[in-house]
N, CA, C, O and CB atoms as a CASP TS submission, in Angstrom:
PFRMAT TS
TARGET T0000
AUTHOR 0000-0000-0000
METHOD Language model
MODEL 1
PARENT N/A
ATOM      1  N   MET     1       0.865  -1.198  -0.082  1.00  0.00           N
ATOM      2  CA  MET     1       0.051   0.037   0.046  1.00  0.00           C
ATOM      3  C   MET     1       0.979   1.224  -0.038  1.00  0.00           C
ATOM      4  O   MET     1       1.559   1.672   0.951  1.00  0.00           O
ATOM      5  CB  MET     1      -0.765   0.068   1.395  1.00  0.00           C
ATOM      6  N   THR     2       1.084   1.664  -1.133  1.00  0.00           N
ATOM      7  CA  THR     2       2.027   2.989  -1.345  1.00  0.00           C
ATOM      8  C   THR     2       1.256   4.137  -0.795  1.00  0.00           C
ATOM      9  O   THR     2       0.062   4.313  -1.036  1.00  0.00           O
ATOM     10  CB  THR     2       2.412   3.328  -2.989  1.00  0.00           C
ATOM     11  N   GLY     3       2.056   4.983   0.024  1.00  0.00           N
ATOM     12  CA  GLY     3       1.364   6.165   0.584  1.00  0.00           C
ATOM     13  C   GLY     3       0.761   6.043   1.817  1.00  0.00           C
ATOM     14  O   GLY     3       0.458   7.061   2.439  1.00  0.00           O
ATOM     15  N   PHE     4       0.518   4.813   2.311  1.00  0.00           N
ATOM     16  CA  PHE     4      -0.245   4.487   3.648  1.00  0.00           C
ATOM     17  C   PHE     4       0.859   4.265   4.671  1.00  0.00           C
ATOM     18  O   PHE     4       1.822   3.556   4.379  1.00  0.00           O
ATOM     19  CB  PHE     4      -1.254   3.106   3.546  1.00  0.00           C
ATOM     20  N   ASN     5       0.758   4.811   5.782  1.00  0.00           N
ATOM     21  CA  ASN     5       1.630   4.501   6.900  1.00  0.00           C
ATOM     22  C   ASN     5       0.788   3.383   7.851  1.00  0.00           C
ATOM     23  O   ASN     5      -0.371   3.027   7.640  1.00  0.00           O
ATOM     24  CB  ASN     5       2.023   5.961   7.742  1.00  0.00           C
ATOM     25  N   ASN     6       1.571   2.966   8.837  1.00  0.00           N
ATOM     26  CA  ASN     6       1.008   1.812   9.593  1.00  0.00           C
ATOM     27  C   ASN     6      -0.238   2.397  10.442  1.00  0.00           C
ATOM     28  O   ASN     6      -1.227   1.694  10.652  1.00  0.00           O
ATOM     29  CB  ASN     6       2.190   1.109  10.594  1.00  0.00           C
ATOM     30  N   GLN     7      -0.139   3.665  10.898  1.00  0.00           N
ATOM     31  CA  GLN     7      -1.222   4.291  11.675  1.00  0.00           C
ATOM     32  C   GLN     7      -2.583   4.320  10.664  1.00  0.00           C
ATOM     33  O   GLN     7      -3.708   4.053  11.088  1.00  0.00           O
ATOM     34  CB  GLN     7      -0.719   5.885  12.185  1.00  0.00           C
ATOM     35  N   THR     8      -2.327   4.650   9.408  1.00  0.00           N
ATOM     36  CA  THR     8      -3.510   4.748   8.509  1.00  0.00           C
ATOM     37  C   THR     8      -4.137   3.262   8.310  1.00  0.00           C
ATOM     38  O   THR     8      -5.346   3.036   8.277  1.00  0.00           O
ATOM     39  CB  THR     8      -3.053   5.415   7.046  1.00  0.00           C
ATOM     40  N   ILE     9      -3.308   2.476   8.209  1.00  0.00           N
ATOM     41  CA  ILE     9      -3.637   0.947   7.971  1.00  0.00           C
ATOM     42  C   ILE     9      -4.541   0.468   9.178  1.00  0.00           C
ATOM     43  O   ILE     9      -5.627  -0.095   9.041  1.00  0.00           O
ATOM     44  CB  ILE     9      -2.194  -0.018   7.897  1.00  0.00           C
ATOM     45  N   LYS    10      -3.924   0.780  10.395  1.00  0.00           N
ATOM     46  CA  LYS    10      -4.573   0.366  11.636  1.00  0.00           C
ATOM     47  C   LYS    10      -5.979   0.965  11.782  1.00  0.00           C
ATOM     48  O   LYS    10      -6.940   0.281  12.136  1.00  0.00           O
ATOM     49  CB  LYS    10      -3.713   0.769  12.827  1.00  0.00           C
ATOM     50  N   HIS    11      -6.061   2.337  11.479  1.00  0.00           N
ATOM     51  CA  HIS    11      -7.251   3.070  11.540  1.00  0.00           C
ATOM     52  C   HIS    11      -8.217   2.476  10.635  1.00  0.00           C
ATOM     53  O   HIS    11      -9.348   2.267  11.075  1.00  0.00           O
ATOM     54  CB  HIS    11      -7.038   4.469  11.239  1.00  0.00           C
ATOM     55  N   HIS    12      -7.930   2.164   9.401  1.00  0.00           N
ATOM     56  CA  HIS    12      -8.849   1.674   8.425  1.00  0.00           C
ATOM     57  C   HIS    12      -9.339   0.203   8.928  1.00  0.00           C
ATOM     58  O   HIS    12     -10.520  -0.134   8.842  1.00  0.00           O
ATOM     59  CB  HIS    12      -8.126   1.643   6.952  1.00  0.00           C
ATOM     60  N   TYR    13      -8.429  -0.554   9.404  1.00  0.00           N
ATOM     61  CA  TYR    13      -8.812  -1.844   9.772  1.00  0.00           C
ATOM     62  C   TYR    13      -9.681  -1.861  11.125  1.00  0.00           C
ATOM     63  O   TYR    13     -10.515  -2.754  11.281  1.00  0.00           O
ATOM     64  CB  TYR    13      -7.546  -2.682   9.900  1.00  0.00           C
ATOM     65  N   LEU    14      -9.484  -0.872  12.101  1.00  0.00           N
ATOM     66  CA  LEU    14     -10.438  -0.837  13.180  1.00  0.00           C
ATOM     67  C   LEU    14     -11.794  -0.200  12.783  1.00  0.00           C
ATOM     68  O   LEU    14     -12.829  -0.563  13.342  1.00  0.00           O
ATOM     69  CB  LEU    14      -9.839  -0.089  14.334  1.00  0.00           C
ATOM     70  N   CYS    15     -11.790   0.773  11.796  1.00  0.00           N
ATOM     71  CA  CYS    15     -12.949   1.303  11.340  1.00  0.00           C
ATOM     72  C   CYS    15     -13.854   0.194  10.702  1.00  0.00           C
ATOM     73  O   CYS    15     -15.062   0.154  10.935  1.00  0.00           O
ATOM     74  CB  CYS    15     -12.628   2.393  10.397  1.00  0.00           C
ATOM     75  N   SER    16     -13.246  -0.662   9.924  1.00  0.00           N
ATOM     76  CA  SER    16     -13.910  -1.799   9.183  1.00  0.00           C
ATOM     77  C   SER    16     -14.402  -2.748  10.206  1.00  0.00           C
ATOM     78  O   SER    16     -15.508  -3.263  10.037  1.00  0.00           O
ATOM     79  CB  SER    16     -12.933  -2.540   8.168  1.00  0.00           C
ATOM     80  N   MET    17     -13.689  -3.032  11.256  1.00  0.00           N
ATOM     81  CA  MET    17     -14.196  -3.973  12.337  1.00  0.00           C
ATOM     82  C   MET    17     -15.366  -3.360  12.987  1.00  0.00           C
ATOM     83  O   MET    17     -16.351  -4.065  13.205  1.00  0.00           O
ATOM     84  CB  MET    17     -13.109  -4.295  13.422  1.00  0.00           C
ATOM     85  N   LEU    18     -15.355  -2.053  13.334  1.00  0.00           N
ATOM     86  CA  LEU    18     -16.503  -1.493  14.031  1.00  0.00           C
ATOM     87  C   LEU    18     -17.524  -1.384  13.111  1.00  0.00           C
ATOM     88  O   LEU    18     -18.639  -1.421  13.630  1.00  0.00           O
ATOM     89  CB  LEU    18     -16.258  -0.204  14.664  1.00  0.00           C
ATOM     90  N   LYS    19     -17.502  -1.252  11.811  1.00  0.00           N
ATOM     91  CA  LYS    19     -18.610  -1.127  10.994  1.00  0.00           C
ATOM     92  C   LYS    19     -19.197  -2.409  10.849  1.00  0.00           C
ATOM     93  O   LYS    19     -20.423  -2.438  10.738  1.00  0.00           O
ATOM     94  CB  LYS    19     -18.301  -0.548   9.737  1.00  0.00           C
ATOM     95  N   THR    20     -18.509  -3.569  10.828  1.00  0.00           N
ATOM     96  CA  THR    20     -19.066  -4.953  10.802  1.00  0.00           C
ATOM     97  C   THR    20     -19.796  -5.282  12.002  1.00  0.00           C
ATOM     98  O   THR    20     -20.849  -5.918  11.966  1.00  0.00           O
ATOM     99  CB  THR    20     -18.014  -5.961  10.621  1.00  0.00           C
ATOM    100  N   THR    21     -19.253  -4.856  13.081  1.00  0.00           N
ATOM    101  CA  THR    21     -19.919  -5.156  14.295  1.00  0.00           C
ATOM    102  C   THR    21     -21.178  -4.450  14.408  1.00  0.00           C
ATOM    103  O   THR    21     -22.166  -5.003  14.892  1.00  0.00           O
ATOM    104  CB  THR    21     -19.098  -4.860  15.417  1.00  0.00           C
ATOM    105  N   LEU    22     -21.196  -3.164  13.952  1.00  0.00           N
ATOM    106  CA  LEU    22     -22.358  -2.469  14.182  1.00  0.00           C
ATOM    107  C   LEU    22     -23.442  -2.887  13.123  1.00  0.00           C
ATOM    108  O   LEU    22     -24.633  -2.794  13.421  1.00  0.00           O
ATOM    109  CB  LEU    22     -22.059  -0.986  14.164  1.00  0.00           C
ATOM    110  N   LEU    23     -23.102  -3.280  12.064  1.00  0.00           N
ATOM    111  CA  LEU    23     -24.083  -3.916  11.067  1.00  0.00           C
ATOM    112  C   LEU    23     -24.508  -5.296  11.730  1.00  0.00           C
ATOM    113  O   LEU    23     -25.697  -5.611  11.686  1.00  0.00           O
ATOM    114  CB  LEU    23     -23.363  -4.157   9.512  1.00  0.00           C
ATOM    115  N   HIS    24     -23.717  -6.008  12.252  1.00  0.00           N
ATOM    116  CA  HIS    24     -24.376  -7.148  12.954  1.00  0.00           C
ATOM    117  C   HIS    24     -25.238  -6.991  14.069  1.00  0.00           C
ATOM    118  O   HIS    24     -26.167  -7.761  14.310  1.00  0.00           O
ATOM    119  CB  HIS    24     -23.480  -7.956  13.383  1.00  0.00           C
ATOM    120  N   ALA    25     -24.907  -5.896  14.821  1.00  0.00           N
ATOM    121  CA  ALA    25     -25.814  -5.461  15.955  1.00  0.00           C
ATOM    122  C   ALA    25     -27.125  -4.877  15.462  1.00  0.00           C
ATOM    123  O   ALA    25     -28.162  -5.153  16.064  1.00  0.00           O
ATOM    124  CB  ALA    25     -25.109  -4.401  16.841  1.00  0.00           C
ATOM    125  N   VAL    26     -27.133  -4.093  14.407  1.00  0.00           N
ATOM    126  CA  VAL    26     -28.407  -3.627  13.737  1.00  0.00           C
ATOM    127  C   VAL    26     -29.187  -4.748  13.328  1.00  0.00           C
ATOM    128  O   VAL    26     -30.388  -4.782  13.600  1.00  0.00           O
ATOM    129  CB  VAL    26     -28.159  -2.757  12.534  1.00  0.00           C
ATOM    130  N   GLN    27     -28.591  -5.731  12.660  1.00  0.00           N
ATOM    131  CA  GLN    27     -29.329  -6.906  12.046  1.00  0.00           C
ATOM    132  C   GLN    27     -29.992  -7.666  13.273  1.00  0.00           C
ATOM    133  O   GLN    27     -31.144  -8.099  13.232  1.00  0.00           O
ATOM    134  CB  GLN    27     -28.279  -7.927  11.161  1.00  0.00           C
ATOM    135  N   ALA    28     -29.118  -7.790  14.406  1.00  0.00           N
ATOM    136  CA  ALA    28     -29.754  -8.692  15.627  1.00  0.00           C
ATOM    137  C   ALA    28     -31.087  -7.791  16.083  1.00  0.00           C
ATOM    138  O   ALA    28     -32.208  -8.280  16.224  1.00  0.00           O
ATOM    139  CB  ALA    28     -28.513  -8.913  17.110  1.00  0.00           C
ATOM    140  N   GLY    29     -30.752  -6.371  16.290  1.00  0.00           N
ATOM    141  CA  GLY    29     -31.996  -5.632  16.790  1.00  0.00           C
ATOM    142  C   GLY    29     -33.213  -5.742  15.859  1.00  0.00           C
ATOM    143  O   GLY    29     -34.355  -5.949  16.268  1.00  0.00           O
ATOM    144  N   ALA    30     -32.876  -5.590  14.597  1.00  0.00           N
ATOM    145  CA  ALA    30     -33.978  -5.586  13.709  1.00  0.00           C
ATOM    146  C   ALA    30     -34.692  -6.991  13.674  1.00  0.00           C
ATOM    147  O   ALA    30     -35.885  -7.031  13.370  1.00  0.00           O
ATOM    148  CB  ALA    30     -33.490  -5.170  12.320  1.00  0.00           C
ATOM    149  N   ALA    31     -34.054  -8.058  13.952  1.00  0.00           N
ATOM    150  CA  ALA    31     -34.666  -9.388  13.947  1.00  0.00           C
ATOM    151  C   ALA    31     -35.519  -9.499  15.005  1.00  0.00           C
ATOM    152  O   ALA    31     -36.566 -10.139  14.903  1.00  0.00           O
ATOM    153  CB  ALA    31     -33.734 -10.463  13.994  1.00  0.00           C
ATOM    154  N   GLN    32     -35.108  -8.814  16.254  1.00  0.00           N
ATOM    155  CA  GLN    32     -36.082  -8.869  17.259  1.00  0.00           C
ATOM    156  C   GLN    32     -37.374  -7.985  17.175  1.00  0.00           C
ATOM    157  O   GLN    32     -38.420  -8.248  17.769  1.00  0.00           O
ATOM    158  CB  GLN    32     -35.422  -8.573  18.419  1.00  0.00           C
ATOM    159  N   LEU    33     -37.180  -6.961  16.403  1.00  0.00           N
ATOM    160  CA  LEU    33     -38.466  -6.009  16.192  1.00  0.00           C
ATOM    161  C   LEU    33     -39.203  -6.824  15.191  1.00  0.00           C
ATOM    162  O   LEU    33     -40.424  -6.877  15.338  1.00  0.00           O
ATOM    163  CB  LEU    33     -38.144  -4.369  15.593  1.00  0.00           C
ATOM    164  N   GLN    34     -38.617  -7.527  14.109  1.00  0.00           N
ATOM    165  CA  GLN    34     -39.543  -8.207  13.292  1.00  0.00           C
ATOM    166  C   GLN    34     -40.339  -9.217  13.966  1.00  0.00           C
ATOM    167  O   GLN    34     -41.512  -9.409  13.646  1.00  0.00           O
ATOM    168  CB  GLN    34     -38.890  -8.790  12.234  1.00  0.00           C
ATOM    169  N   HIS    35     -39.750  -9.881  14.898  1.00  0.00           N
ATOM    170  CA  HIS    35     -40.425 -10.982  15.804  1.00  0.00           C
ATOM    171  C   HIS    35     -41.757 -10.497  16.356  1.00  0.00           C
ATOM    172  O   HIS    35     -42.740 -11.235  16.412  1.00  0.00           O
ATOM    173  CB  HIS    35     -39.477 -11.384  17.065  1.00  0.00           C
ATOM    174  N   PHE    36     -41.758  -9.187  16.777  1.00  0.00           N
ATOM    175  CA  PHE    36     -42.814  -8.496  17.604  1.00  0.00           C
ATOM    176  C   PHE    36     -43.797  -7.774  16.588  1.00  0.00           C
ATOM    177  O   PHE    36     -44.913  -7.411  16.960  1.00  0.00           O
ATOM    178  CB  PHE    36     -42.125  -7.396  18.672  1.00  0.00           C
ATOM    179  N   PHE    37     -43.364  -7.587  15.355  1.00  0.00           N
ATOM    180  CA  PHE    37     -44.170  -6.791  14.315  1.00  0.00           C
ATOM    181  C   PHE    37     -45.475  -7.499  14.182  1.00  0.00           C
ATOM    182  O   PHE    37     -45.545  -8.727  14.144  1.00  0.00           O
ATOM    183  CB  PHE    37     -43.432  -6.685  12.859  1.00  0.00           C
ATOM    184  N   ASN    38     -46.660  -6.588  14.100  1.00  0.00           N
ATOM    185  CA  ASN    38     -47.956  -7.139  14.024  1.00  0.00           C
ATOM    186  C   ASN    38     -48.404  -8.011  15.062  1.00  0.00           C
ATOM    187  O   ASN    38     -49.462  -8.621  14.910  1.00  0.00           O
ATOM    188  CB  ASN    38     -48.079  -7.784  12.904  1.00  0.00           C
ATOM    189  N   GLY    39     -47.652  -8.155  16.206  1.00  0.00           N
ATOM    190  CA  GLY    39     -48.167  -9.164  17.259  1.00  0.00           C
ATOM    191  C   GLY    39     -48.483  -8.301  18.462  1.00  0.00           C
ATOM    192  O   GLY    39     -48.539  -7.072  18.413  1.00  0.00           O
ATOM    193  N   LYS    40     -48.694  -9.066  19.595  1.00  0.00           N
ATOM    194  CA  LYS    40     -49.010  -8.446  20.853  1.00  0.00           C
ATOM    195  C   LYS    40     -47.780  -8.249  21.701  1.00  0.00           C
ATOM    196  O   LYS    40     -46.950  -9.158  21.730  1.00  0.00           O
ATOM    197  CB  LYS    40     -50.016  -9.258  21.591  1.00  0.00           C
ATOM    198  N   PHE    41     -47.600  -7.225  22.343  1.00  0.00           N
ATOM    199  CA  PHE    41     -46.455  -6.903  23.342  1.00  0.00           C
ATOM    200  C   PHE    41     -46.829  -5.923  24.326  1.00  0.00           C
ATOM    201  O   PHE    41     -47.695  -5.072  24.122  1.00  0.00           O
ATOM    202  CB  PHE    41     -45.216  -6.377  22.653  1.00  0.00           C
ATOM    203  N   LYS    42     -46.140  -6.049  25.449  1.00  0.00           N
ATOM    204  CA  LYS    42     -46.482  -5.205  26.624  1.00  0.00           C
ATOM    205  C   LYS    42     -45.824  -3.832  26.352  1.00  0.00           C
ATOM    206  O   LYS    42     -44.821  -3.677  25.654  1.00  0.00           O
ATOM    207  CB  LYS    42     -45.959  -5.865  28.037  1.00  0.00           C
ATOM    208  N   ILE    43     -46.530  -2.821  27.007  1.00  0.00           N
ATOM    209  CA  ILE    43     -46.026  -1.468  26.849  1.00  0.00           C
ATOM    210  C   ILE    43     -45.841  -0.923  28.244  1.00  0.00           C
ATOM    211  O   ILE    43     -46.736  -1.104  29.069  1.00  0.00           O
ATOM    212  CB  ILE    43     -46.989  -0.566  25.990  1.00  0.00           C
ATOM    213  N   SER    44     -44.777  -0.288  28.554  1.00  0.00           N
ATOM    214  CA  SER    44     -44.605   0.390  29.830  1.00  0.00           C
ATOM    215  C   SER    44     -44.047   1.737  29.693  1.00  0.00           C
ATOM    216  O   SER    44     -43.773   2.240  28.603  1.00  0.00           O
ATOM    217  CB  SER    44     -43.752  -0.381  30.714  1.00  0.00           C
ATOM    218  N   ASN    45     -43.879   2.337  30.886  1.00  0.00           N
ATOM    219  CA  ASN    45     -43.149   3.825  30.845  1.00  0.00           C
ATOM    220  C   ASN    45     -41.885   3.682  31.264  1.00  0.00           C
ATOM    221  O   ASN    45     -41.603   2.876  32.150  1.00  0.00           O
ATOM    222  CB  ASN    45     -43.778   4.955  31.752  1.00  0.00           C
ATOM    223  N   LYS    46     -40.916   4.505  30.628  1.00  0.00           N
ATOM    224  CA  LYS    46     -39.595   4.603  31.102  1.00  0.00           C
ATOM    225  C   LYS    46     -39.479   5.614  32.128  1.00  0.00           C
ATOM    226  O   LYS    46     -39.082   5.266  33.240  1.00  0.00           O
ATOM    227  CB  LYS    46     -38.687   4.870  30.046  1.00  0.00           C
ATOM    228  N   GLU    47     -39.782   6.856  31.892  1.00  0.00           N
ATOM    229  CA  GLU    47     -39.888   7.884  32.933  1.00  0.00           C
ATOM    230  C   GLU    47     -41.038   8.803  32.606  1.00  0.00           C
ATOM    231  O   GLU    47     -40.913   9.509  31.606  1.00  0.00           O
ATOM    232  CB  GLU    47     -38.574   8.688  33.071  1.00  0.00           C
ATOM    233  N   GLY    48     -41.918   8.867  33.177  1.00  0.00           N
ATOM    234  CA  GLY    48     -43.205   9.717  33.006  1.00  0.00           C
ATOM    235  C   GLY    48     -44.231   9.134  32.000  1.00  0.00           C
ATOM    236  O   GLY    48     -43.895   8.185  31.292  1.00  0.00           O
ATOM    237  N   VAL    49     -45.368   9.628  31.921  1.00  0.00           N
ATOM    238  CA  VAL    49     -46.437   9.278  31.201  1.00  0.00           C
ATOM    239  C   VAL    49     -46.257   8.968  29.691  1.00  0.00           C
ATOM    240  O   VAL    49     -46.690   7.992  29.078  1.00  0.00           O
ATOM    241  CB  VAL    49     -47.319  10.264  31.379  1.00  0.00           C
ATOM    242  N   ASN    50     -45.538   9.989  29.233  1.00  0.00           N
ATOM    243  CA  ASN    50     -45.481  10.086  27.725  1.00  0.00           C
ATOM    244  C   ASN    50     -44.058   9.535  27.163  1.00  0.00           C
ATOM    245  O   ASN    50     -43.656   9.851  26.043  1.00  0.00           O
ATOM    246  CB  ASN    50     -45.701  11.672  27.271  1.00  0.00           C
ATOM    247  N   ASN    51     -43.450   8.822  27.896  1.00  0.00           N
ATOM    248  CA  ASN    51     -42.310   7.949  27.425  1.00  0.00           C
ATOM    249  C   ASN    51     -42.537   6.539  27.412  1.00  0.00           C
ATOM    250  O   ASN    51     -42.116   5.842  28.335  1.00  0.00           O
ATOM    251  CB  ASN    51     -41.159   8.144  28.216  1.00  0.00           C
ATOM    252  N   LEU    52     -43.174   6.053  26.434  1.00  0.00           N
ATOM    253  CA  LEU    52     -43.373   4.631  26.392  1.00  0.00           C
ATOM    254  C   LEU    52     -42.238   3.823  25.817  1.00  0.00           C
ATOM    255  O   LEU    52     -41.360   4.256  25.070  1.00  0.00           O
ATOM    256  CB  LEU    52     -44.556   4.355  25.645  1.00  0.00           C
ATOM    257  N   VAL    53     -42.380   2.507  26.294  1.00  0.00           N
ATOM    258  CA  VAL    53     -41.188   1.519  25.851  1.00  0.00           C
ATOM    259  C   VAL    53     -42.036   0.203  25.732  1.00  0.00           C
ATOM    260  O   VAL    53     -42.915  -0.125  26.529  1.00  0.00           O
ATOM    261  CB  VAL    53     -39.781   1.368  27.067  1.00  0.00           C
ATOM    262  N   THR    54     -41.626  -0.536  24.568  1.00  0.00           N
ATOM    263  CA  THR    54     -42.285  -1.659  24.583  1.00  0.00           C
ATOM    264  C   THR    54     -41.348  -2.898  24.939  1.00  0.00           C
ATOM    265  O   THR    54     -40.151  -2.709  25.155  1.00  0.00           O
ATOM    266  CB  THR    54     -42.943  -1.772  23.309  1.00  0.00           C
ATOM    267  N   GLU    55     -41.919  -4.177  24.997  1.00  0.00           N
ATOM    268  CA  GLU    55     -40.922  -5.266  25.233  1.00  0.00           C
ATOM    269  C   GLU    55     -40.120  -5.644  23.882  1.00  0.00           C
ATOM    270  O   GLU    55     -39.119  -6.359  23.943  1.00  0.00           O
ATOM    271  CB  GLU    55     -41.700  -6.575  25.807  1.00  0.00           C
ATOM    272  N   ALA    56     -40.579  -5.159  22.729  1.00  0.00           N
ATOM    273  CA  ALA    56     -39.819  -5.160  21.511  1.00  0.00           C
ATOM    274  C   ALA    56     -38.637  -4.222  21.640  1.00  0.00           C
ATOM    275  O   ALA    56     -37.539  -4.553  21.192  1.00  0.00           O
ATOM    276  CB  ALA    56     -40.692  -4.772  20.332  1.00  0.00           C
ATOM    277  N   ASP    57     -38.844  -3.008  22.268  1.00  0.00           N
ATOM    278  CA  ASP    57     -37.739  -2.166  22.455  1.00  0.00           C
ATOM    279  C   ASP    57     -36.670  -2.744  23.245  1.00  0.00           C
ATOM    280  O   ASP    57     -35.484  -2.695  22.921  1.00  0.00           O
ATOM    281  CB  ASP    57     -38.140  -0.983  23.031  1.00  0.00           C
ATOM    282  N   HIS    58     -37.165  -3.338  24.380  1.00  0.00           N
ATOM    283  CA  HIS    58     -36.114  -3.998  25.348  1.00  0.00           C
ATOM    284  C   HIS    58     -35.376  -5.041  24.602  1.00  0.00           C
ATOM    285  O   HIS    58     -34.146  -5.052  24.608  1.00  0.00           O
ATOM    286  CB  HIS    58     -36.792  -4.682  26.655  1.00  0.00           C
ATOM    287  N   ALA    59     -36.130  -5.982  23.911  1.00  0.00           N
ATOM    288  CA  ALA    59     -35.513  -7.105  23.260  1.00  0.00           C
ATOM    289  C   ALA    59     -34.511  -6.625  22.227  1.00  0.00           C
ATOM    290  O   ALA    59     -33.458  -7.228  22.020  1.00  0.00           O
ATOM    291  CB  ALA    59     -36.561  -7.994  22.620  1.00  0.00           C
ATOM    292  N   SER    60     -34.869  -5.522  21.584  1.00  0.00           N
ATOM    293  CA  SER    60     -33.994  -5.039  20.398  1.00  0.00           C
ATOM    294  C   SER    60     -32.673  -4.548  21.010  1.00  0.00           C
ATOM    295  O   SER    60     -31.547  -4.911  20.669  1.00  0.00           O
ATOM    296  CB  SER    60     -34.724  -3.806  19.515  1.00  0.00           C
ATOM    297  N   GLU    61     -32.984  -3.682  21.949  1.00  0.00           N
ATOM    298  CA  GLU    61     -31.721  -3.196  22.844  1.00  0.00           C
ATOM    299  C   GLU    61     -30.939  -4.166  23.326  1.00  0.00           C
ATOM    300  O   GLU    61     -29.724  -3.986  23.239  1.00  0.00           O
ATOM    301  CB  GLU    61     -32.068  -2.447  24.027  1.00  0.00           C
ATOM    302  N   LYS    62     -31.349  -5.180  23.830  1.00  0.00           N
ATOM    303  CA  LYS    62     -30.501  -6.405  24.564  1.00  0.00           C
ATOM    304  C   LYS    62     -29.851  -7.077  23.342  1.00  0.00           C
ATOM    305  O   LYS    62     -28.665  -7.375  23.485  1.00  0.00           O
ATOM    306  CB  LYS    62     -31.530  -7.618  25.511  1.00  0.00           C
ATOM    307  N   ALA    63     -30.379  -7.339  22.274  1.00  0.00           N
ATOM    308  CA  ALA    63     -29.761  -8.092  21.089  1.00  0.00           C
ATOM    309  C   ALA    63     -28.626  -7.141  20.486  1.00  0.00           C
ATOM    310  O   ALA    63     -27.607  -7.625  19.995  1.00  0.00           O
ATOM    311  CB  ALA    63     -30.945  -8.467  19.901  1.00  0.00           C
ATOM    312  N   ILE    64     -28.819  -5.970  20.538  1.00  0.00           N
ATOM    313  CA  ILE    64     -27.758  -5.011  20.096  1.00  0.00           C
ATOM    314  C   ILE    64     -26.551  -5.133  20.990  1.00  0.00           C
ATOM    315  O   ILE    64     -25.425  -5.404  20.576  1.00  0.00           O
ATOM    316  CB  ILE    64     -28.276  -3.536  20.111  1.00  0.00           C
ATOM    317  N   ILE    65     -26.869  -4.914  22.238  1.00  0.00           N
ATOM    318  CA  ILE    65     -25.779  -4.773  23.219  1.00  0.00           C
ATOM    319  C   ILE    65     -24.995  -6.189  23.365  1.00  0.00           C
ATOM    320  O   ILE    65     -23.766  -6.251  23.420  1.00  0.00           O
ATOM    321  CB  ILE    65     -26.404  -4.283  24.660  1.00  0.00           C
ATOM    322  N   ASP    66     -25.773  -7.214  23.415  1.00  0.00           N
ATOM    323  CA  ASP    66     -25.249  -8.521  23.413  1.00  0.00           C
ATOM    324  C   ASP    66     -24.288  -8.727  22.146  1.00  0.00           C
ATOM    325  O   ASP    66     -23.161  -9.192  22.321  1.00  0.00           O
ATOM    326  CB  ASP    66     -26.436  -9.538  23.428  1.00  0.00           C
ATOM    327  N   THR    67     -24.706  -8.406  20.976  1.00  0.00           N
ATOM    328  CA  THR    67     -23.864  -8.560  19.694  1.00  0.00           C
ATOM    329  C   THR    67     -22.602  -7.737  19.868  1.00  0.00           C
ATOM    330  O   THR    67     -21.527  -8.190  19.474  1.00  0.00           O
ATOM    331  CB  THR    67     -24.668  -8.065  18.355  1.00  0.00           C
ATOM    332  N   ILE    68     -22.688  -6.580  20.424  1.00  0.00           N
ATOM    333  CA  ILE    68     -21.386  -5.800  20.587  1.00  0.00           C
ATOM    334  C   ILE    68     -20.503  -6.455  21.710  1.00  0.00           C
ATOM    335  O   ILE    68     -19.293  -6.611  21.542  1.00  0.00           O
ATOM    336  CB  ILE    68     -21.698  -4.236  20.971  1.00  0.00           C
ATOM    337  N   ARG    69     -21.005  -6.747  22.602  1.00  0.00           N
ATOM    338  CA  ARG    69     -20.342  -7.444  23.894  1.00  0.00           C
ATOM    339  C   ARG    69     -19.603  -8.716  23.367  1.00  0.00           C
ATOM    340  O   ARG    69     -18.434  -8.982  23.648  1.00  0.00           O
ATOM    341  CB  ARG    69     -21.539  -7.912  25.105  1.00  0.00           C
ATOM    342  N   LYS    70     -20.445  -9.499  22.542  1.00  0.00           N
ATOM    343  CA  LYS    70     -19.863 -10.740  22.138  1.00  0.00           C
ATOM    344  C   LYS    70     -18.624 -10.552  21.121  1.00  0.00           C
ATOM    345  O   LYS    70     -17.665 -11.322  21.176  1.00  0.00           O
ATOM    346  CB  LYS    70     -20.982 -11.601  21.500  1.00  0.00           C
ATOM    347  N   GLU    71     -18.686  -9.505  20.197  1.00  0.00           N
ATOM    348  CA  GLU    71     -17.615  -9.228  19.178  1.00  0.00           C
ATOM    349  C   GLU    71     -16.571  -8.538  19.870  1.00  0.00           C
ATOM    350  O   GLU    71     -15.465  -8.561  19.330  1.00  0.00           O
ATOM    351  CB  GLU    71     -18.092  -8.391  17.963  1.00  0.00           C
ATOM    352  N   TYR    72     -16.703  -7.888  21.027  1.00  0.00           N
ATOM    353  CA  TYR    72     -15.663  -6.953  21.551  1.00  0.00           C
ATOM    354  C   TYR    72     -15.442  -7.366  23.167  1.00  0.00           C
ATOM    355  O   TYR    72     -15.156  -6.546  24.040  1.00  0.00           O
ATOM    356  CB  TYR    72     -16.199  -5.288  21.346  1.00  0.00           C
ATOM    357  N   LEU    73     -15.624  -8.748  23.376  1.00  0.00           N
ATOM    358  CA  LEU    73     -15.636  -9.266  24.639  1.00  0.00           C
ATOM    359  C   LEU    73     -14.245  -8.929  25.362  1.00  0.00           C
ATOM    360  O   LEU    73     -14.205  -8.447  26.494  1.00  0.00           O
ATOM    361  CB  LEU    73     -15.928 -10.772  24.548  1.00  0.00           C
ATOM    362  N   ASP    74     -13.209  -9.203  24.667  1.00  0.00           N
ATOM    363  CA  ASP    74     -11.889  -8.874  25.155  1.00  0.00           C
ATOM    364  C   ASP    74     -11.577  -7.315  25.449  1.00  0.00           C
ATOM    365  O   ASP    74     -10.892  -6.976  26.413  1.00  0.00           O
ATOM    366  CB  ASP    74     -10.921  -9.393  24.135  1.00  0.00           C
ATOM    367  N   ILE    75     -12.087  -6.483  24.620  1.00  0.00           N
ATOM    368  CA  ILE    75     -11.768  -5.048  24.730  1.00  0.00           C
ATOM    369  C   ILE    75     -12.758  -4.554  25.940  1.00  0.00           C
ATOM    370  O   ILE    75     -12.363  -3.715  26.749  1.00  0.00           O
ATOM    371  CB  ILE    75     -12.032  -4.212  23.217  1.00  0.00           C
ATOM    372  N   LEU    76     -13.977  -5.087  26.008  1.00  0.00           N
ATOM    373  CA  LEU    76     -14.898  -4.552  27.205  1.00  0.00           C
ATOM    374  C   LEU    76     -14.615  -5.174  28.412  1.00  0.00           C
ATOM    375  O   LEU    76     -15.034  -4.642  29.440  1.00  0.00           O
ATOM    376  CB  LEU    76     -16.385  -4.757  26.986  1.00  0.00           C
ATOM    377  N   SER    77     -13.930  -6.284  28.478  1.00  0.00           N
ATOM    378  CA  SER    77     -13.624  -6.773  29.795  1.00  0.00           C
ATOM    379  C   SER    77     -12.490  -6.154  30.595  1.00  0.00           C
ATOM    380  O   SER    77     -12.230  -6.573  31.722  1.00  0.00           O
ATOM    381  CB  SER    77     -13.360  -8.113  29.679  1.00  0.00           C
TER
END
């Protein structure tokens, strides 16, 4: 790679890894939302009356976080 130094190559590699992980996390979250789509689910309040959250939201968030943790377990530990 002419014109690229080690720092640039490392940066590109890390950005590529992060992008891949984030795409996996989005797919995992979307799969959870699709599971609940057009179905029944519980609705609750996060903070206050007008701040609704569904069990689909919780499931999607958990899938996203679990995916990131799994792929970056060594870094997050």
